[in-house]
N, C-alpha and C positions, 0 to 999 in steps of 0.2 A: 426554160423548157428543156427537158432531157431529150437529147438526140436519139432517134430510133436505133442508131448503131450502137449506142451505149447500153440499151436495155434489150438488144437482141430481137427486136420486133421486125418482122418482114412484111412489107405492105405491097400488095399489088393494086395498081389502078385499073379498074375495069369500067368501061363505058363512062369515061370522063370523071364524074364526081363520086362514083361508087367505089368504095374501098372494101377489101376483103382480106382478112387474115389468113394466112396459110395454115395448114393442119399443124405444122410444127409450132408455129406461134401460139395457136390456140391451146396446145398441150402445155406449153411453157406458162401461158397465162393462168391456166387452171391450177398448175402446181404452185405458182407464186401466191395465188389467192387463198388457197386452202392450207391450214396448218398441218405440219407433219405430225402424225399420231403414232409412229413407230419409235421404239427406243433405239436411239442412235448416239454417236459420238461426233461432235463437231471438232475437226482438226483445224486449228488456227495457223496462220502463215508463219508464226513464230515457233511452231512446234508444240504448243500447248493444246490440250484436248479437254473438252467439256461434255460429259455424258449427260444426256437429257432424255425426257420422255416424249416431248414434242417440241415443235418450234413454230414461231410465227414471225413474219416480217412486219415491223412497225416502222415505217418511214425508212431512215437510213440504217436502222439497227435491226438485228435479228434477236427476238426474245426466245431464249432457251429455258423451257420449263424443266427444272431439275427434280420436281416432285410430281407424283402421278395426279394429285388433285389440282395442280396448277397454282398452289399457294406460294411456292418459292420459284423464283426465276432469275436469270442473269441476262442483262442486255449487252450484246456485243456488236460493234460496228460490222455490218455485212461485208464490207470490203476487207475485213481482217480474217474472214473465214475462207480457208482453202478448199475444203471439201468435207463431206460427211461420210461416215463409215458405220456399219452395223455394230451395235454395242457388243462387247465381248460376252461370250456365253458364261453364265454364272455356273460355279461348280455344282455338279449334280443335277443341272437342268438341261433342257434341249431347246434350241432355237425353234420357234414355231414356224418361221419362214426362213429358208436357207438364203444366205446372201449370194446374190448373182453378180458376177464380175461385169464391169462396164467394158464393152468392146472398144479396143483401141485406146484405152486410158489406163495409164499406170502411175502410181504415186510412189515416191521415194519413202523409204522407211524413216520414221521420225520417233525419237523418244516421246512418249505420251504420258501426261500427268493429268489425272481427272481433278479439275479445280474444285468441284463440288466435294469430292471425298477429302482432298487436302484441307479445305476450309472447315468442313464439319469435324474432322479429327482435331484440328488445332483448337477450334472453338469449344469442343467438348472438353478438351484437356484443361483449357484455361477458363472454362465457365463463362463464355461470352456468346452472345447471339450470333449465329453464323451469318445472318442477314447484315449485321453491323459490319462484320469483318469483310464481307463481300462488297458492301457499299464503300468501305475504305479503300479496297483494292481498285474499284472502278474509278474513284476520285484520284488515286495516286498514280496509277499507271495504265488505266484502261485495259487491264489484263495483259499487258505487254511484259513478258518474262524478262527481256533484256532492256527494259526502259532505263534510261539514265538522265537525270535531271541536270540543269545547268550548274547546280551546286554540288553535283556528284552523288545524289541519292540513287540507289540502284534496286532494280528487281520490282516485283509485283507490288510490295508494300513500301517501296522507296526507302530503304534503310541506308542511312549515312554510314560510311566505313567505320567511324568510331563506335556508333550505336550497334552496328552489326557485330563488331568485335566483342563488345560488352555482352551481347546476347548469345555469343558462341556461334555466330553464323559465319562460317569460313568462306562460303560462296553464296553471295547475295543473288546470283542468277540462278540458283537452284530453287525451283518453285516451292518445293516442300519445306526447305530450310528457311526460305524467306518468309513464307506465310507463318511458319512456326515461330520465328523470331519476332515478326511484327505483331502477331496475336499476343504473344507473351508481353511484349512492350506495352501494347494497348491496355491489356489487363492491369499492369502495374500503374498506368496512368489513371485508369478508372478507380482504382483503390486509393491512389494518392488524392484524388479530388472527390472522394466520397461518392463515386459513381455519378458524378455530374458529367454527362456525356459531352456537352458543349465545351467545357473547360478541358476535358481529356482529349477531345479532337483538336482543340486549339494547341495544346502542348504537343501533340503528335506532329503537328505541322510546323509550329514556330519554336518549339522547345519549351520545357517547363520553366526555365529561367525567365522567359518573356511573359508567361502567364503569371508568375509571381511578381514581376516587375510592374505589370499593369493591373494586377489584382483581378484578373479576368481575361477575356479574349482580347489580345493585343489589337490596337487600331490599325492593323495592316490590312489592306484591301485583299491581298492574296489569301491570308489566314481566314478572314471572314467569309470570303467567297467559298473557300475550301470547306469550312464548317457547314455552311448553308447547303453545299452540294451533298455532302454526306448525309445530313439530317433529312434532306428532302428525298433522296433515293431510298433511305432506310424507311421513312414514313410511308413512301409509296408501296414498298414491299408489304408493310404491315397492313395498310389499307386493303391491298389485294387479298391478303390472307384472311382478314375479317370479313370481307365480302364473300369469299369462298365458303368460310365457315357459316356465315348467315344463310347462304343459299342451301348449304347442306342441312342446316337445322330446319329451315323451312320445308325442305323435302321430307325430312324425318317426321315433322309434325303432321304434314299432309298424309304421309303413309300411315302414321299411327291413328290419325282421325278416321281414315278409310277402314282400318282394321277394327276400330272401336265400333263403327256403324255396323259392320258385318257381324261382330260379336253380339251387339244388342239385338239385331234381327234374329240371330240364331237363338238367343235366350228366349226371345218372345215366342218363336216357333215351338221351342221345347216346352214353354209354360202352358201354351195353348193345348199341345198334345197331352200334357199331363192332366190338365183340367178335363179334357175329353174323356181320358181313361178313367178318371175318378168318377165322373158322372155316369159313365156306362157301368162301373162296378157297383155303384149305389143303386142304379136302376135294377140291376139283376137281383139284388137282395130284396 
């Protein structure tokens, strides 16, 4: 059971067994229950930033929807999020609601990198699905920019020093350079294994020499669990996108059907009117 002090709930005991939430608690409860619908930037404790259209708390993670229709999202541990800021104003546009400062609360300036933009740019350059790259980042570092594995892999996509050097990545802790190099390497592996995602992911984790040695996914628990995590997360994203597309198609069909009924009724009324005019004209003759 989570202690009330950890979730910030204030409880007053009134008349023995009767409990009542304070006004502050009620406001916080409402804010936690409802997803944020404003375009914002989530600033993580490691200095990384994720621009999103809305967010929703799901268990211990916060789901950041990076697309307007909700088909693409990133799950980030809630504990890793430091605060939220208003999204920067696009060139040539105006913010509909001006950002109001929070009284008594100041945040130190941090270099911010939009993970969605970085992933989309690298994925577009190397012709990979951005959801796949995002799933690899989640499995590799859980979006921790300065993550270092026991074996020495670094950064968001956990590049080993030798691999990073071969890919031209001089600073593996630079989010943009790391994602650029990792996406390039993943593309090379996809081509090497004729776009067999499972083998490519296994090679990304254990090395191409191991995949060649075992003629497939190596019998290592770590590698097999890694591949399963990435594929599961990727498939979950795709299932959400298909569901969103299906709902949109259903709404479109319903709208078209209603429009068709109105058109048919209109045609019927016009036909009746025309018939009446013809009969009247024949009668006058």
